[in-house]
GUDREN-465367 format. One line per field, with one value per residue: chain; x, y negated, z of N, C-alpha, C in turn. Coordinates in pm, whole numbers, m for minus. Each point is the difference from the previous one (the first is absolute). Last residue first. Layout:
<rs>
bakol: [A;...];
n_xx: [X;...];
n_yy: [Y;...];
n_zz: [Z;...];
ca_xx: [X;...];
ca_yy: [Y;...];
ca_zz: [Z;...];
c_xx: [X;...];
c_yy: [Y;...];
c_zz: [Z;...];
</rs>
This chain:
<rs>
bakol: [A;A;A;A;A;A;A;A;A;A;A;A;A;A;A;A;A;A;A;A;A;A;A;A;A;A;A;A;A;A;A;A;A;A;A;A;A;A;A;A;A;A;A;A;A;A;A;A;A;A;A;A;A;A;A;A;A;A;A;A;A;A;A;A;A;A;A;A;A;A;A;A;A;A;A;A;A;A;A;A;A;A;A;A;A;A;A;A;A;A;A;A;A;A;A;A;A;A;A;A;A;A;A;A;A;A;A;A;A;A;A;A;A;A;A;A;A;A;A;A;A;A;A;A;A;A;A;A;A;A;A;A;A;A;A;A;A;A;A;A;A;A;A;A;A;A;A;A;A;A;A;A;A;A;A;A;A;A;A;A;A;A;A;A;A;A;A;A;A;A;A;A;A;A;A;A;A;A;A;A;A;A;A;A;A;A;A;A;A;A;A;A;A;A;A;A;A;A;A;A;A;A;A;A;A;A;A;A;A;A;A;A;A;A;A;A;A;A;A;A;A;A;A;A;A;A;A;A;A;A;A;A;A;A;A;A;A;A;A;A;A;A;A;A;A;A;A;A;A;A;A;A;A;A;A;A;A;A;A;A;A;A;A;A;A;A;A;A;A;A;A;A;A;A;A;A;A;A;A;A;A;A;A;A;A;A;A;A;A;A;A;A;A;A;A;A;A;A;A;A;A;A;A;A;A;A;A;A;A;A;A;A;A;A;A;A;A];
n_xx: [m20450;206;272;247;m26;m344;m101;m231;56;m192;m276;43;m100;m155;99;m70;m110;104;5;120;276;311;m107;m325;m500;m507;m521;m543;m567;m564;m560;m497;m429;m391;116;217;m260;m255;226;491;435;273;439;446;404;481;449;533;577;312;100;m332;m291;m357;m389;m460;m438;m457;m481;m610;m515;m213;357;408;480;432;490;461;215;m198;m286;m431;m279;m424;m607;m515;m327;m443;m371;m70;94;437;412;85;165;492;338;96;311;455;221;78;392;398;154;151;388;99;m132;m393;m287;m564;m505;m457;m436;m209;421;501;591;603;619;518;550;538;480;509;337;216;m189;m428;m498;m549;m590;m606;m458;m58;m293;m404;m494;m507;m331;22;556;581;562;584;540;556;557;576;397;115;236;38;207;m45;207;78;m127;m362;164;268;m300;m212;373;251;68;50;m221;m63;m83;289;176;m139;108;464;110;m174;103;m190;m455;m2;m28;m416;m283;98;m109;m398;m130;157;m258;m382;105;52;m374;m266;202;m79;m454;m146;166;m191;m403;26;112;m434;m380;m245;m82;m466;m235;m6;m165;m3;480;259;m85;165;488;192;m55;377;406;m18;m21;414;176;m116;133;379;57;m127;345;360;95;363;290;m213;m198;m23;m242;m464;m242;m77;m371;m396;m201;m195;m447;m348;m98;m284;m522;m211;m66;m376;m409;m99;m85;m406;m288;27;74;343;471;562;539;522;549;465;430;4;m50;422;275;m99;136;410;103;m101;296;418;m75;m87;381;283;m195;175;445;74;m200;287;276;m224;m449;m280;m94;m210;m454;m308;153;58;m383;m136;214;m63;m387;5;177;m242;m323;173;35;m354;m227;152;m84;m373;m45;169;m259;m371;106;m35;10;17;m87];
n_yy: [m5897;8;213;207;446;194;23;98;22;m27;256;181;m83;126;m16;m266;59;m5;m53;194;244;345;490;154;145;193;m10;112;m76;153;263;126;m26;278;422;258;209;392;464;m8;m237;m515;m290;m335;m59;m160;m90;m27;61;237;244;m42;225;78;139;m62;8;m120;m97;m69;m38;361;370;129;234;m39;66;18;425;289;228;80;363;123;50;19;391;180;m104;m248;m503;m165;85;m265;m426;24;m11;m403;m274;102;m174;m467;m132;71;m335;m437;40;10;24;m40;m40;7;112;65;m241;m387;m435;m192;203;m21;82;m118;143;m55;60;m110;m122;m64;m248;m316;m271;m228;1;m82;m8;m78;142;327;266;139;m89;217;m1;m37;m203;m14;m219;65;23;108;255;513;517;549;598;602;541;582;439;79;m15;375;351;m16;m85;m354;m192;39;299;594;533;365;10;205;428;173;67;374;515;503;35;107;479;297;m108;231;457;130;m30;346;373;m34;71;406;263;m84;179;449;140;m112;275;411;m4;m46;371;212;m362;m460;m377;m167;m259;m551;m356;172;88;m389;m191;168;m42;m396;m30;237;m249;m328;96;85;m432;m259;105;m139;m446;m253;m25;m279;m526;m276;313;170;m173;131;407;14;m192;282;337;m165;m152;288;103;m257;48;343;m35;m265;184;252;m240;m218;264;202;m272;m76;466;385;281;57;128;38;m29;98;m189;m407;m100;62;m331;m297;126;m136;m457;m180;91;m290;m474;m75;11;m416;m321;18;m181;m415;m247;39;m333;m481;m225;m394;m169;317;214;93;322;444;243;182;405;457;165;187;444;353;115;318;380;248;182;445;389;144;240;397;322;215;166;m88;163;m60;m15];
n_zz: [14033;m528;m486;m311;m165;m372;m606;m516;m589;m502;m488;m535;m462;m516;m514;m536;m591;m569;m499;m482;m320;151;m148;m297;m54;48;102;103;24;3;35;m42;m258;m109;m110;333;400;m36;130;228;m49;27;m90;m206;m378;m314;m357;45;92;357;443;488;473;468;458;345;390;289;310;54;m35;m350;m216;m299;m360;m396;m381;m381;m120;m424;m256;197;277;190;79;m113;m23;m292;m273;m392;m46;246;m209;m382;123;124;m453;m217;217;m64;m436;63;180;m230;m294;160;329;524;587;332;466;152;368;268;272;224;14;23;m6;m112;m51;m37;m251;m65;m298;m254;m488;m440;m383;116;121;70;m93;m71;141;541;186;m332;m115;16;357;443;173;167;m17;59;94;38;187;m78;m93;119;22;31;m11;69;140;m112;m40;m329;m462;m201;m144;m444;m397;m336;m494;m448;m243;45;11;227;473;358;29;140;395;287;2;185;m214;m449;m146;m43;m380;m386;m22;m149;m425;m259;21;m285;m463;m131;m58;m333;m440;m99;m160;m429;m362;m81;m270;m507;m274;m210;m217;m282;m304;m137;248;89;257;483;157;137;361;383;126;181;499;326;114;312;436;204;127;389;445;197;22;389;346;m102;m145;m156;m342;m358;m393;m485;m84;14;m422;m388;34;20;m357;m308;59;m176;m413;m158;2;m340;m450;m64;m101;m411;m350;m97;m213;m457;m247;m250;m257;m145;m179;58;46;203;25;178;493;223;31;347;433;69;57;429;391;5;174;438;273;1;276;471;144;82;425;433;141;108;210;m51;m474;m287;m6;m353;m388;73;m5;m404;m158;197;m153;m392;m131;141;m301;m323;180;84;m331;m206;191;m92;m399;20;211;m242;m456;m562;m599;m577;m564];
ca_xx: [m140;25;m174;29;124;m12;89;m50;m18;90;m18;m50;97;m75;m16;98;m45;m29;36;m127;m110;62;88;124;92;159;77;144;86;118;152;76;96;m22;m71;96;55;m71;m94;m91;m58;m106;m145;m50;m109;m103;m129;m131;m92;23;171;m12;83;74;186;18;135;93;126;149;85;m72;m170;m35;m183;m72;m176;m22;17;110;154;17;109;65;136;126;43;128;m60;22;m126;m142;m48;m33;m47;m56;m13;m81;m135;m9;m58;m121;m108;m46;m96;m132;18;70;58;6;56;169;64;152;1;m32;m162;m116;m135;m147;m161;m108;m146;m110;m107;m86;m81;117;55;134;81;186;110;150;m24;16;39;90;94;97;m6;m116;m108;m97;m150;m132;m152;m65;m106;m79;60;m84;68;m67;4;0;m106;85;73;m19;m82;85;95;m85;m116;43;m21;106;m30;36;m50;m57;66;m18;m168;m58;23;m86;99;135;m29;6;137;114;m5;7;124;m11;m12;44;80;m74;m47;147;190;m80;m44;147;19;m112;102;64;m27;m19;120;66;150;28;123;88;m9;61;m14;m85;m65;22;m27;m155;1;m30;m134;m192;33;m23;m180;m55;76;m67;m104;12;79;m80;m121;27;m139;m53;73;72;43;75;139;72;61;111;99;m51;46;148;97;m4;51;149;132;9;125;133;m16;8;146;76;m28;94;m132;m84;m135;m101;m125;m112;m68;m86;11;20;m123;m89;94;m88;m130;30;34;m78;m105;1;76;m87;m64;38;m13;m161;28;69;m107;m129;49;126;56;2;25;158;92;m86;m22;118;35;m83;66;101;m40;m80;107;80;m43;m32;151;97;m82;30;127;m45;m86;65;99;m61;m32;88;m92;59;m2];
ca_yy: [22;m86;m52;m104;m36;m32;58;m59;61;m51;m100;18;10;m107;155;37;m33;89;m96;m110;m56;m151;m65;27;m91;m16;m47;16;57;m84;m58;42;m120;m99;m5;m54;m108;m110;m57;63;182;90;m54;87;m15;99;m94;37;m83;m88;27;11;m83;37;m59;88;m75;123;m101;58;m72;m150;m28;m55;m36;47;m13;m141;m4;m138;56;m118;m66;90;m11;m119;m80;64;75;156;m24;m22;107;82;7;m61;122;67;m31;33;165;32;m31;115;133;m16;m68;60;m55;80;m77;73;m89;40;134;79;15;m91;28;m10;m19;m20;m81;90;m66;164;m70;69;139;m51;92;19;m4;45;94;m7;m146;m19;m128;103;m41;21;m25;46;40;m1;61;m77;37;m56;m183;m75;m175;m102;m126;m108;m143;m157;9;24;m139;m146;19;m21;107;63;m37;m47;m137;m141;m58;93;m94;m117;m3;23;m147;m105;m76;m35;m14;m138;m51;33;m38;m121;20;m2;m154;m122;7;m31;m182;0;43;m29;m142;m12;8;m52;m146;66;25;m88;m42;76;147;68;m11;97;138;100;m47;m53;182;90;m73;66;121;18;m61;87;99;m93;m19;65;112;m67;53;148;26;17;73;170;49;m67;m85;94;m101;m163;67;39;m110;m60;93;43;m97;0;140;m55;m102;41;55;m81;m76;67;75;m74;m39;133;0;m75;m155;m25;m44;59;m55;44;m49;57;133;m29;12;74;40;m26;6;172;2;m27;120;139;42;15;121;111;m38;43;170;20;13;87;151;3;134;33;m71;2;m31;m106;m168;m54;m16;m129;m141;m23;m87;m131;m95;m23;m71;m116;m21;m47;m58;m145;m95;m85;m126;m59;m1;m51;51;m44;m28;1;m48];
ca_zz: [72;125;83;m31;99;155;70;121;144;55;143;150;76;102;109;87;181;145;122;65;m95;3;135;3;m57;59;m78;100;m68;m22;m23;132;m9;46;m91;m128;54;m47;m65;m5;m97;108;m23;157;8;57;51;m66;m30;m134;m68;m142;m40;m147;m51;m143;m25;m64;m37;81;91;50;39;111;m4;170;46;54;137;25;m120;m84;m3;m25;50;m71;64;52;91;m31;m44;88;119;m42;m66;148;127;m51;40;84;m24;m120;80;140;m76;m43;m132;m131;m143;m31;m85;14;m126;m1;m24;50;m94;70;m28;65;m62;36;m3;33;42;44;125;160;m29;m79;27;m66;125;m43;m76;m104;59;98;m18;m90;m136;m70;40;m103;53;m55;46;m76;m23;27;m21;6;2;m63;32;m81;7;28;74;110;10;12;153;178;22;140;156;40;m98;56;m75;m135;m137;84;m36;m192;9;m58;m2;30;161;m5;m40;106;106;m15;m18;119;105;2;61;174;68;m5;115;77;52;13;146;77;54;69;150;53;m27;120;m78;110;24;m107;29;m93;m131;m58;m40;m128;m131;14;m58;m108;m80;m66;m105;m160;m43;m63;m103;m170;m57;55;m75;m131;56;m6;73;66;155;112;139;38;2;143;84;22;m10;156;14;m12;59;171;m21;m29;111;146;7;62;147;83;m25;51;146;63;m14;61;4;83;m42;m14;m152;39;m62;m144;m64;14;m92;m135;7;m14;m140;m116;m29;m65;m126;m97;17;m66;m118;m39;1;m136;m143;m53;m113;m26;91;160;99;m54;107;72;m15;6;148;10;m142;23;156;m10;5;109;126;m30;m70;126;52;m65;4;121;m3;m60;65;82;107;83;203;134;135];
c_xx: [19;m106;57;m95;6;110;m23;82;m26;39;116;m10;m39;116;m25;m74;133;m47;m31;102;m110;m25;7;20;125;32;145;125;108;124;45;143;127;70;m41;m60;117;47;m120;m101;m100;m30;m48;m150;m37;m126;m44;m110;m128;m169;m10;168;37;53;53;176;19;90;101;106;114;50;m54;m138;m32;m106;m79;m148;m20;m42;78;97;m28;158;115;122;106;54;177;m63;m33;m130;m56;m32;m149;m199;m89;m27;m128;m151;m23;1;m122;m96;2;m73;m170;m56;68;97;92;91;92;51;202;m48;m63;m200;m131;m171;m76;m144;m77;m135;m131;m94;m38;m76;112;49;102;104;115;116;161;m11;169;73;117;90;103;m66;m128;m172;m77;m144;m67;m188;m123;m116;m111;38;m148;14;m64;3;21;m96;65;49;m76;m82;112;32;m100;m120;38;m73;96;m1;m27;m59;m47;38;m26;m110;17;25;m101;112;118;m11;23;116;51;m15;22;141;5;m20;141;131;m49;m92;62;63;m38;53;192;41;m69;131;104;m80;17;187;9;m2;67;88;54;m9;42;m86;m148;m64;33;m101;m176;m29;17;m50;m144;81;52;m116;m91;43;m36;m141;m20;6;m90;m123;57;m148;m105;72;m5;12;67;140;12;43;132;210;30;74;139;104;55;90;142;39;m10;107;183;31;20;124;64;m50;62;m105;m88;m141;m61;m127;m162;m136;m120;28;13;m157;m118;105;m34;m172;m31;30;m104;m120;24;m10;m132;m69;60;m84;m191;m5;78;m48;m71;38;171;72;21;57;112;78;m31;m32;134;17;m121;71;117;m6;m92;137;45;m43;m50;112;83;m88;41;145;28;m24;111;105;m38;m113;123;m115;9];
c_yy: [m35;35;m33;m89;m93;m69;m69;53;m88;16;m15;m73;72;25;m99;79;8;m107;128;m57;m54;m86;m93;m90;73;m79;51;0;m44;0;m88;15;26;m130;m156;m74;m55;m105;m111;m38;83;122;161;m1;51;m73;132;m33;100;m63;m89;2;m46;m68;26;m52;60;m51;137;m59;48;m77;m132;27;m23;m54;93;m37;m156;33;m113;m5;m83;m107;63;14;m72;m95;66;106;177;30;m31;126;85;32;11;131;60;m36;16;165;19;m58;156;141;m7;m46;60;m19;91;m129;79;m83;37;154;89;74;m116;21;52;m13;59;m88;103;m94;136;m52;8;190;m41;104;m10;m44;m3;53;19;m164;49;m112;5;m68;36;m31;14;35;3;67;m106;39;m58;m148;m71;m136;m181;m134;m97;m118;m140;m1;36;m104;m86;15;m27;117;59;m33;m122;m119;m193;m125;21;m55;m164;m59;m23;m119;m215;m116;2;m73;m179;m55;m7;m91;m184;m2;42;m100;m69;26;7;m167;m65;35;m87;m139;m18;26;m106;m157;12;m4;m148;m36;84;139;126;22;68;137;67;m63;m79;130;38;m94;30;94;m31;m76;109;129;m46;6;126;129;m91;62;157;47;m8;106;119;45;m70;m71;138;m51;m190;72;82;m179;m86;38;58;m101;m62;79;m49;m102;59;104;m66;m74;85;39;m130;m50;111;4;m97;m120;m34;m73;29;m59;55;m76;76;187;m36;8;113;58;m42;22;183;18;m50;94;135;m17;13;121;97;m9;45;169;4;3;104;166;15;123;m3;m130;m42;m38;m31;m163;m107;m47;m121;m116;4;m52;m155;m111;m5;m94;m149;m66;m108;m92;m62;15;m58;m166;m131;m108;m54;63;3;m44;66];
c_zz: [135;79;133;95;72;146;180;140;107;169;87;87;100;102;151;183;70;117;96;127;83;m70;m21;156;9;m70;37;m124;108;27;37;m32;117;m5;31;m142;m131;71;m1;m63;42;m85;72;m34;181;52;58;12;m70;m53;m103;m107;m182;m15;m159;0;m128;m47;m83;m97;89;104;m31;81;146;m16;199;7;32;154;65;m86;m116;7;m37;80;m42;106;55;136;m43;m106;110;95;m53;m14;119;15;m77;103;111;15;m79;53;98;m65;m49;m91;m76;m96;m36;m93;39;m186;m72;m49;80;m38;70;m35;77;m4;119;m38;106;127;24;117;88;m24;m84;87;m81;114;m114;m119;93;m38;92;m65;m82;m132;m80;109;m66;85;m114;39;m23;54;49;m75;m33;79;m75;52;m65;27;22;138;162;62;15;114;135;m36;72;172;57;m84;41;m73;m118;m144;m10;13;m164;m55;m62;m41;94;191;50;32;126;129;45;19;130;44;m46;75;104;77;m39;168;126;32;33;116;81;22;149;181;119;23;188;m26;122;13;m78;37;m112;m93;m39;m11;m80;m138;m13;m130;m150;m48;m19;m69;m113;m14;m40;m87;m143;m70;m8;m117;m95;15;m23;108;71;44;107;124;m11;7;167;66;3;m57;170;59;m25;38;148;56;m1;79;136;m19;30;138;126;10;71;131;78;44;115;m44;90;m28;5;m109;3;m33;m148;m69;m32;m145;m116;22;8;m155;m71;13;m32;m134;m78;21;m112;m161;m30;m21;m120;m92;30;m104;m101;18;132;114;m34;165;106;m63;12;160;79;m33;12;178;m39;m69;89;79;m25;m66;113;63;m53;47;104;m36;m29;61;104;172;88;114;105];
</rs>
């Protein structure tokens, strides 16, 4: 049986798992990244096939205990995940990837060295030293290049949406079609508990808290509301701060005795829930429904007519 050098074994791993990472990334983001995903997938296939071919040629057998295999395998997976993930997301997070990629290289070397000490030779030390320098210099160089080419970095991992800078620069106008008053109270209820809207409507919810404690109104699908309610409950029972983002902009918290406004646009038909996710409130039944029907299917309330003008020019004094 031939003994495979440490450097060949490590290089084979990097090729194989980099290929897997590139392929999986292309599959996950193929609907959003267009041409980039095509060449990413092609590169991944080439890397994986070449790495698998090298591994087949090496065909080395190693024996170790289950515990060791789990420990070193976990460390190895972290190192490879850092290395390949940093490469995959370099255009999106260059500052982070600049140190994540070299760290991943070092962790993968450490894991392989501890799990296969028989592979370590003097040439392996040279390989690790040169490899670490090349990876570090390459990562730093890529980071500096991306800093000087911000347009490329901003478009590197786009899901078809405008960049945050574009969103911040452009004002967002919303034309409110009508207002709906919603009251919350300490009886753990919304009034009204059922609201009917139509697709295409932009509604201003005027939310009044008639209770003596804070309440909130969160809109979302039944599954999302349930998930966030469980997260809030777990945070509360573990003693952590229960305040967190509900994953949607359609949420407002109103202090006792206060009134707030929430403007929401409804783009598609849905059966949504409104809920108060402050720990204990949702479990006590503080929830309702917002039914979004196709446009034109509901009898819309007539808008209030403006008061008639009072012309004083015709008055005789």
